[in-house]
N, C-alpha and C positions, 0 to 999 in steps of 0.2 A: 502492501499499501505506499502511494504517498504520503511521505513523513510529516507533511504540513496538511494532510486530509483533513478538513472539517468531519464530524463526527456526531451528529448529532440524532437524540430520539425524540420523537412526538409523543404525548399523553393528552389525554382528555377524556370528559364522559362519553360517552357512546351516541352517538349519532350526533355530537358538534362540529364536524366538517373538517377531521382530522386525515382522511386520505384524501378527502378533496382540496386540503393547501398542502400537505405533502407532495400532491401528483403536481402541484402549479407552482411550486416551489422548486422540484426537482427539474422542470422545465425551466424557469426562470436562472436556473445558476447555466442550465446547459444551453443558453442563450449567451451566455458569459465566455464560453467555450472550456467548460470546468467537466469531466469526466464524472458523471453522477452513476450512482445505487442505489435503489427504492427497494426495503428490504419490509417488506410487509410482516407482520406479527400478528396477526388474527387470525382463527382456524377456518374465519368466510371466507378467505385468500382472496380479497377484492379491493387491495390497496392499490394494485396498479391497472386493474383493468381500464380506468381512463387515459392510460398511456397505451393501451394497446387496443383501442376502438371497441371497448367491453368485450376482449376476448380473455378468457382466464388464463393462467400457468398451470401447468402441471406444479403443485407444492414438492416441496422439498420432502414433508413425511409422507405424503402419498409415495413418492417415487423411492425412498426408503422401505417401505411394506411389500410394494411390487419386488423392489430389484436388489435391498440389502445396501450393500456399497458399491454395485453392481452397476454404477451409472459415473456420468462427467457432470463438468461445472454447465456445460452446456446444454444439456437435457433439462436443468432446472433454471438459468439464469439468462431470459431471453432480453433481447432488445427491443424498446419500444420510441414513443415518438420522442424526437430530438436526440436518439441516441441513447436514451438514459436505461441502463442496465436493469431488470423489473426480477424480484427476486418473491416469493411467497413461503414462506414458511408452514403455514397449513397446520393442520391441528388432528389429534386422534379421532378415531373411528365416533359418530355419535355414541354418548353412552359406554363408552370404553375410554381409560385414559386420562390422565390431566392432560387443560390444555398449557396450562405454565408450564412443565414439563417436558410438552412438546417442542416448545420455543425454546427451554435451553438445548434439547436434541439437535434439533435445526440449527439453529445456530451455533453450534461445536462440530455439526460436519461440515457446515460449508466453510468454518476457521480450517477444519483439518484437512480439508481439502484443496486447500490457497487460494480461498476464492478472491480476498482482497489481493496476493500479489499475482493473480492470474488476471485482473480488470486493472487494477490499480488505480482506484479511484479517487476523485479529487476531494468526492462527498460522497458520504455516506446516510441516508435519512433511512431509519429504522420507524414505522408507521404501529405504535402499539397499541393494543387491545383497552380500549375504555381505560377508566378510571381504578383497574386492580391494578398494585402497587405493590404485589408482592411474590414471592416464590419463583415463577419463570417470568412473571410479565416485570421484573426488576432487573432480568436479566441483560438487554440493552444497553443500560445506565452502569453496568459495571464489567468486571473483566476485561477494561480495555475496547470495548467496544464502542461507547460512545461517550463524548468528553462532557458534552452539555443537554440540557432536557432544556424543551419549551413545551407549554403547555397553553393547550386550546381552549379559550373559554369565553364565553359571551357573559351577559351581567344575570342571564336567569338566575335565580335560586339555587338550583340542582347542580349546574353547571358550574357555581361560585363556587359549592360546596364541596362538588370533585376538585375541582381545581387546588382549592387549599388543601385535601387530603394529600393529593399528587406532591404537592409542593412540601409540606410535612417530613411526606417518606423521603424528599429529595433531600432534604437537608438533614436529614436523620442518617441518610444512606453516607452523604457526605461526607462524617466522621470515618469512614473507612474506604477513602478512597475512591471513592464513586463520583459519577460524573456530576459534573453543578449545576444549578437553576442558570440557563441561558435567558428566561424571561417569559413572558407571557405574550400570545398571540388573540388577540381580540376579533371574535368571527360575529359579528353586530345579527344579534336579534330586533334593534330596535323597541327594548324593555324603554321605562321610565328609570330616566339615572343610570344608565348602562355603564359610560365610561366611567362615571365616579366609583361606581361599584367595582368596577377593576381594578381600576385604580386604588384603592383603599384596599386591594387584596394584595397588589403590587406593593405597598406600603407595611403588610404584613409582613412582608416578606424580603426586603428590603431590595424591591426587583424594579422591574420596569414592563410597560408595553412596548414589546418588541416589535409589532406590525398589526395592522387593522385590516378588515375586510368588509366592507357594508354588505349588507342583506339587498340581494342581489336573486333578480328572475334570468337574467343569464348566466350566474352560476347554474342555478334552477335547469335550464334548458341545457344547458352543454350536456350536464349528469344524467337526464334523461336520452341524450342522441349517445352515449356511451363515449364521450371525449373532453380532456379536460378545456374551459374557459380559456385558459391560456392559447391555446390552437386555434377553436373557435373565435374568441374575440379576443386578438391578440393587440391592439389598442383600447380595449377598454380600460375604464376606471380600473377597475378590479383586477386588471392584467398588471397594469402598474402599479398597484399596490402590494403586489407578492412580489416586483422585481425591486421594491423598497425594501421588501423585507428580508429579499436576499440580499442586498446590499448590507443590510443591518447584521444579519448573522453571518454573513460570510463578504468581509469587510477587501 
């Protein structure tokens, strides 16, 4: 891996827009000439779909179940829009196994197969399941996988609550040398006093709003069409917001 590579993990309440933002951020970084890898850490395996026109990837865990260790990185690391290398950890069979343990297994297998040396990314983005930060779900922020954690939130009460829980976990893990809190990403829902609520959250953790996206019909339309709004609406306000976020995260 590029020794100066950006390695971040993105967390937040389920449904808050992590995958949408991760994919857009991947494209914004790729626009700048960076080699980007996006790794979905969710059993739904849908993090990278908008980078591949709605097509799903073969997941690392499903491939391991079918072929044990007899597979190559090219079987599970496929190129998406902007040249972004797309990977999905996947999950256990429904009702069997632990999703958190699955993330550990998938990331360790990718590392053992030399994924970072093979693709030598300038930026790696881990898109992590929901607001669970225990066991395997903390894996992307430890063991040298990610250096910084960014938390997506709106001003809705449950989103703020989840973001505070995640930030508390990051702060507690920081004592063990895990990834540090990079900041909060405000994905607006236009609730009352939204920005003020998120700024108060930032104050509780000595942090900041790193980036902000508006509530947008363009984003919804792009999702319905199976693509990122960065591709469909490259000159939009929304796209410029993500480019600003990319500059704030990766100067």
